Each structure stands twice: as structure tokens, then as C-alpha cells.
N, C-alpha and C positions, 0 to 999 in steps of 0.2 A: 713417772717421775714424782719424786716426794715435792710437797708443799713447801715453798722457799720465800721467806721475807728479806728483801733486800734494804741496805741502809739508805737513808735520806739521800737524795742526789739533786743535781741541777739538770734540768733538761731544755733542750732546744731542738728544732727541726734541721739546725745549720751546725755541723761539727765543730766549726771555727769559733762558735759562740760559746764554747766550753771554756775558752781562754779568758772570757769576759762575763762573770756571773751575773753582772747587770742586764745582760742580753738574755738571761735564762729564767725560767720558772722552777720553783722548787716542788719535788713531788717523791712519792714512795712507790716502788714497784713491787709486786708480789706474784707468786705463781701458786695457784690454788687449784683445785680440781674443775674448776669453770674456766681456767685458762690464765694468761698473762695480764695483769690489769695495773695500770699506771692511775694513781690518786694524785692529783694536783689540787691541794685544798685552797690555795690562794695564788690564782693565775689562770691563764688561759693560752693553749696553743692554737694557732690557726689565725684565720683573717680576723682582723678586729674592726672592719667596716660593717659587719653583719650583726644583728641584734642577737645577743648570746642566749641560748636557751630556744629561740623560736626560728631559726634558719631552716630552711627547706632542705639544704644539702649540709650534711654534717662534715667536719674536716677529716680528711683521710691522709696519711702519711706512708709513704714508701718506708721510710727509716725515720726514727727518732733517737737522739743522742744523749746519753746522760753521763755523768761522772758523780760517784758516791763520796761522800765525806772522809772516806778511808783511801781515797785515790783510786779505785776500781772504775773501769770504763764499762758502759753499758751500752746497749743498742736494742730498739725495739724494731721488729719487722712487721710491716703491713698493719700499722697502727690506725685504729679508727675510733671516732668518739662515739662512747656509750651514752653519755648523758653530760649536761652542763646546767648551771644554776648561776643567775646574776642576783645577787642580793643588794637589791636598788638601794635600800636604806643605808646598808652598811657600805657599800661601794666597791664590793671584790666579787670575781667570779670563782666559781669552783667548777672543775672539770674531771671526768673519769673516762680513760681511753682503753680499749682492749687491744692485744695485739697477738699474732700468731705465734711468734717466737722472741725471746729475750737471749741476747748474747752478753756474756760478761768476760771480761779479760783484764790483765794488768797492764795492757798497753792500749792506744787508741784503736777503736774498730772502725773499719769502712767495709760495711757489708756489701758494697758494690764490687769489691775486689773478688778475683776468682780464688778457689779453695784448692790446696794441693794434697791436704790430707784430712781424713775424718776417722775419729776414733770412738768406740761404743762398747759400754759394758751391759751385760744383761743377765738375767737370773739364769743360773744353771751353767754359764762359761766357765766359771772357776772350778766347778765339779767336773765338767766335761774335760778339762785339762788336767785336774788332779795332780799338779806340781807345785806343792808349797815350797816357798824359797827358805824354809828353815827347817830344823829338826829338833826334835825334843826328846831328850834321854833322861830317864829316872834312875837312880842309884838306890838299891836296896842294901841293908845291912841286918845280920842277925845279932839280935841283943837279948840276953835271957831266953834263948830258944825260940824267940819271935822274929820275924821279918819285920823291919820298920823302914820307913822312908829317910833316905840320908840326904839326897840333893837330887835337884833337877837342874839340866843343863840345857840352855836354848843355844842353838848353833845356827847362824845365818849361812846360807849356801848361796855365795855371790854369783856363782856361775848361772844359777836359776832366776836371778834378777835380771840377767843380759836379755834384750829382745830377741824372742825366738821368730824366724821367719817360716811361715807356713806355706806360701805361694809365691812365685815370682814369675813375670813375664816381661817382655821388653817395655810395657808401659805401665804395668801394676805390681805393687807387692801388698800382700796381707801378712802381718806380724802379729805376734802377742807381747803385750807389754805387761809387767808386774809392777805393783805398788804396794807398800807396806806402812801402815799407820799404827800408832800405839796410843791409848788413853789410860788416864788414872795415874796414880802414884804409889810406888811401893811403900813409901813412909806413910802414905793415907790408907795402906791397908789392901790395895788392889791394884792391879796393873793389867792392861789388856793389848793383845797385839793382834792385828788383822792384816789380812793380804786380800787383793784383789786383782783380777786380770781384765784386760779389754783387748779387742780386737782392732788393729789399726790398718786402715786401707790408705795407700798413698798411690797417686796417679801421675803419670809424667806429663799428662795434659791437664791443666787446671780446670777445675769443675766450678758450676754455678751452685749456689746454696742448695738449691732444690735437688740437684743431681747427687750432691754430697749426703744429704739426707736420706735420699733413696738409697744410696750404697750403706749406710748406717743401719737402715732397717734391713737389708738384704743380708748382711752379716748377722743380725739378730735371728731372721728366719733360718739361717744356715745352722745357728744353736738350737733353734727349735728342732729342727730335722734330727740333729744328732742326739738330743736328749728326748725326744719323742712328746714334748709338750711345749706350749706357748711359752718363749722366753721374754718376759717383759723386759723393755728397754728401762735401764736404771739412769744412764747419763749418756750424753752424746757431745763431743768436743770437735772442732774445726781449727785447722791452721790455715791461714790466708797466705798465698803467695808472697815471697819476699818479707816475711814476718816470721819471727822466732817463737812468740807466744801463742799458745792455744786459746781459743774461745770456747768457754763452755756454753751449751746451748739448753735452754730451758723451755718446755712446752707442756701443755695438759696433753698428755697421750693417753689412749684407751687403755684401761686397766685389765690386767689378766687375772681369772681366778687362780692361776698359779704365781702369786707374787713372792713367793717363797722359793728357797733353792732346793733343787730334788736332792735325793740320797744317792751318793755316788754308786751305789750297787742296783739302782733302778734304771741307770742311764743305759740304752741298749746299745749306743755306737760311741764310746768314749774314744779320745784321741789315741790311747794305747792300743787300740785295735786296729789301727792303721799304720802302715809304713809312711816315711816321709813323701815318698812318690805317689801313694794313694790318697793321702789327705790333699796334695797339691792338685791331683787331678779331679777329686771330687769339688774341691774349691772352685777350679777353673770351669768346670760344667755348670756349677750353680750359679756362678756369678755372670755367665753368658748363655744361660739355657733361653729358649724361646718364650714369647710372652704368653704361649697358652700353658706351657709347663708352669711358668711362674704364676699365672693366674689360678691355675687348678691347685697348685701347692699352697697358695694362700687360703683358698677355701677349705683344703684339707687341715691346715693348722688351726683354723677357726673351729672346725668341727671336732677336731681331736681333743680340745680342751674344753668343749662345750658340755655343761653338766646341767645346765637350765634351759627352759624355753620349750616350745612345743615340739613333740618327737615328730609329728607327720611333717612339719616345715625343716625340721633337721634332717629327716629322711630325704626328702625331696632335693634339698641343696647337697647332700651327700652324694645323692644319685648323679645329679649334674657334674659334680666334682670328678666322679669315677668315669663318666662318659667322656669328659675331656680328655683324660689320661688315655682312654681307649682309643679315641678317635685321633689323637696326636701322632702324625707321622705315617698314617695309615691310608690305604687306597680306600676312599668311601663310595666308588663306583665299581659295581662288578664288571662292567664290559666296558671297553672305549666308546666314546661317544660316535665314532664313525660306525662301529659295529652295531650300535643301537640304532642308528637311523637306516642302517640297511635291513635289519630285521623288521623294523617298522614298516618299510617300504614293501616288503614281502607281504607281510601280514595285512596290511591295508591295500594292496593290489586288487582292485575290482570294487572296492568300496567307493560308491558314487555320492553317499549323503555327507555334507560336511560337517554336521554336527556330530555323527557318529566317528568320523575321521579325528575330530578334535577331542571328543571323549577318549578315544581308545589311545591316541597320542599322549594325553596327560597322564592317564592311569599307567600305561605301559613303562613311561620314562620314568615315573616315580619308583617302580618296581625295581629299578637298576640300582638303587642305592643299598649298599650294605648296611644290614640291620644293625643297631646298637647291641642286640643280644649277641650277634656273631662276633663283634668286636670285642665284647666283654669277655666272651669265652677265650678269645685269642689272648687278650691280655692277662687273664688267669693263667693261662697255658705258659706264656712268657715267664711269669713271675715264680712258677714250679722250681724248686720244692718249697720256697718260702709260702706261697699261697696254701699249700696243703696243711700249714698249721692252723689254718681258718676253715677250710673246705675239704670235705671228704667226697662229697657227691656234686661235681661241678653242673651236671645237668640239672639237678634238682634246685641248685640255687638260682641258676639262670632262669628256671621256669617261673620260681616264686618272684624273683627281683622283676620280670618283666609283668607279672600279674600286679604286684605290689605298686610299681611305677604307674601303670594305667589307672589303678584304683586311687592313687592320689592325685593324678593329673585330671581324671575324670571321674569323679567320686559318683556322680548321678547315673553313669553307664555301668561301672565295674563295683557295685556296692558289695557284692558278696565276696570279692576277693581281696579286701583291704587287710592291712596287718591287724593282728589282734593281741591283746594283752601284752605281756612283756615281749613278745616277738619283736615288737616294732623297735624296741630299744637295742636288744642284740643284733638284729639284722643290720639296724642303722650302724651300730660300732663295727660290725663286719665290713660294712662298705666304707667306712673310714679308715680302718686298718689296711684294706687293700689299696686303698688310695695313698696312705702311707708307704707302703712297700713300693707302689708304682713311683712315686716321687724320688725315693732312694734310688730306684733302679735307673731312673732318668738321668741321675747326677752321677752313675757310675759303679754303684754298688750291685755285685753279681746277686742273683736270688739265693745262691748257695751260702754267701756271706750273711746276708739278710736273715736267712734261716737260723744260721749257727748263733749269730749274736742274740737274736731273740729267744733262742733256747737257753742261752748262758745266763742272760741277764734276768732279773726279777720283774722286768718291765711289763706291766698290766696282766700278769700271769692268770689271775682270777677271772678277768673278762674272757681271756684267750680260751680258759676252760670250759666257760658257759657258751661261748660262740661255736665251738668245736661240736657241741651237741645238737646244733641247728641242723646240719647237713652231714651227717656221719657218711662214711664209705659203706656201701652196702656189702 
């Protein structure tokens, strides 16, 4: 989110005090890359019977309430004192507080209320939808044998301004909203018009603030899956139950290297590539996937956009991510426990030494686990033909992956088997792209659709060409 300075406001830890400025202090809140900060140059919020600046326990507030000079209502969530100073000679206090979130609205805010709707805008959402609410037509005319510009017509398409529903169930809806803004002046020599889209999640069961924020990030991650890159969150707004106005939420969020919008032709899975039923199914599966798929997808998205950092640590994290997808929903034991016990009893029949029995039992039970190498092979097979865009010789890949993984986890034992040169980069990207395909498959995309869309788009084409050369088909 962009840095924001808010107008001067009166502040109190009691919402009713805003009706009487005499019970409030004056301060200025702002959002920077370090977070939400409230500066109170003259005054103090908190207990007054302690010596300011020397108290062992700093003031902490679940909520602080503010009202700006232009009539906007603000609220800080989880505010705590950063520093305070008492100027004894001059007789006034100064206080600085930090908060996790700042909410701003045109109507009074009660953060303790439940939330019925949350709206999020993210980088790449507009390009994924690719549905501008206006059309521009230029007219040319021939003059003295040359074509010249005669007029440009801007036509608003009101149907595209209407909310478009993407998903509906008995308890939830997800829809697209469109907003248009303009700036400049024709008389001033320039005039700009822009539009943006947002995803709105509505729940029939009111949510807590934390749950609503989780839903917003879940929707942003969905945009990331569709565009193939981390979709940085630009804004989040919430609507409290029994209130008509939205409250905009401000926080210092982790920035992404992809803080600009993608090119439309680089998006591998645009909305236009889905039918209405398909996009509803994909959204349903993504919003309700199990925690392991969610965790692995977040790791994959982090690796997908990572361009900096240590390659070996990136390889190790990516390997863990891919193994999480490989293990998800699979049997990790080769034989049922009863069968293992039966076979152990046969093998140990007649063995009288307790130490040998204990050693053999421990070793043999451990051998009943299905290896990660086998599960990775099954995952690659499930993702075919999409996985064939990356790997020609699966056996060779699995052999190298197993060796590289061991070398990374136990470098003192497997010194000679580590990744060398640029191979560590391209092999790691191969793992990440396999994880990307696995995440898409988990939310309902078929391997055939994944393959076709990756072929038809320009998505990471140069990397795919390089990766294919690592393990070509014999």
C-alpha cells in the first residue's frame, strides 16, 4: 500500500469522546513503509498517574478513535506506545504510537462489530479481467491525399460498470466491481481517465476483522495464481454489519518485486479462458482448499516471484513446497499397519535378544514409508501433459532432485552431488513451475488446460526454453 498522510484529527480511546473535543488530544496519523504511526505533539493517551517516559509498562489500546478536521472517522487497531517525552520545563507531553491497522470511513467506526463484506484491489486484477468500461474510437479522413486525424470518441459502456458475479453459494458470494476516475482539465491541456477493478467477498455469516483480512489476501493470492506472479495488494476495504459505508484499511504490507501491472499477453490464465461455471468451480476450490494446499501455494507464490537471495536456500524451500503438494492426499505408508506388524512378527520369530528386536523393529517400520521420490514421480505423472513442457526424462530429474536435496540438507555427506553453476537456478525454477502446475491442478484446472494455456501465452517463455534443456527426452 502507498504511503498516506491523514489530516490532523482529535483522538481518544473512548469513541463517545469524539463528541467533545475537550476530552481528546490532537494528533496526526500516517502510513509509511514502517507501518501506521500516530504522532501526538501536545498531549498523552493512557494512564495519567504514571511518570510519562519512565513507566515500565507502555500503554496499549485495542482501539483508538479519531475524527479529522474534514469530518472523516479514523480508528487504530492494536495501538501501542513507541515513545513518550515529558518536557518538564515547558509542561507538556509528546507521544508516538504505532498500530497494526488504520481504518478510515465517512461514518463512525466500531471495529468491534462483525464484518459482512471485504473488498480488495491487487496488481494484475484489472489485466486478468481485461474488461474496460469504455471504448475509444478514432476517426480518420483523407485530406490532400493524406490521412489525418479527425475526431476521437469516448463511449462509456454502462453494462460493464455493473457488478459481475463470479461465484455464489448459500453463504458466500464473490463479485467484481468497477470504478472510474478522471483527472486534469481539457481546458488545461490534458485530461486523464482511468478505471480499476476490485474483488468483493460477501459472507452471510458476519466475520471478525482478522478473518475478513484473511479473505482479502486469499483473493489476492487467487489473482497471483491466475497471473503467474505475486499480486501485490493495493487496497482493502471492509463493510461492517448494519452499516452502509465502507471503511478503507491501511497497513504496511510486504512489498512485491512485481509492484507494477503485468502485460495482458503475459497472463497465462485470463478470465476469458474460463467459462462462468469453470471460474466459479476454481474459486470454490481455492477458497475452501485444505491448509496444506494453502500453505504450499503460499510458498510457491513466494518462490515464483523471487529474483534475489541465496539460490541454495531458494532451492531447499522450493523442494519442500513441491513435496507438500506431492504428499497431499496420498497414502504415505506402503502397507497397512496390521500387515506390517504381522510381517515383523514372522521375521522376529525366534529372535531372543531384546536389543536386536528393538533395532529391527525400528528399521523395518521406517522402511514402510513411501519415499518422496516415488510420490514426486506420481505427481509429475498426474500433471502430464503439462509437466512435459518442463521435463522430458522424469527418471533423470528424480535422480538429480534426490541427490541435490540430500546435498543441500547434508552438505558434509554429499559434497560431490550438489548443484553446480547455473544449474541450481534453472533446476530450482523447474521445481517452482511444477509447484505452480500442482497448485492450479488442486483448484480444478486440468493438466491439458494448463498445458494449452502455457503454450498459448507468452508466460515465462524464455525460462521454459532453458529448463527444457536440463532433462530432455532420450
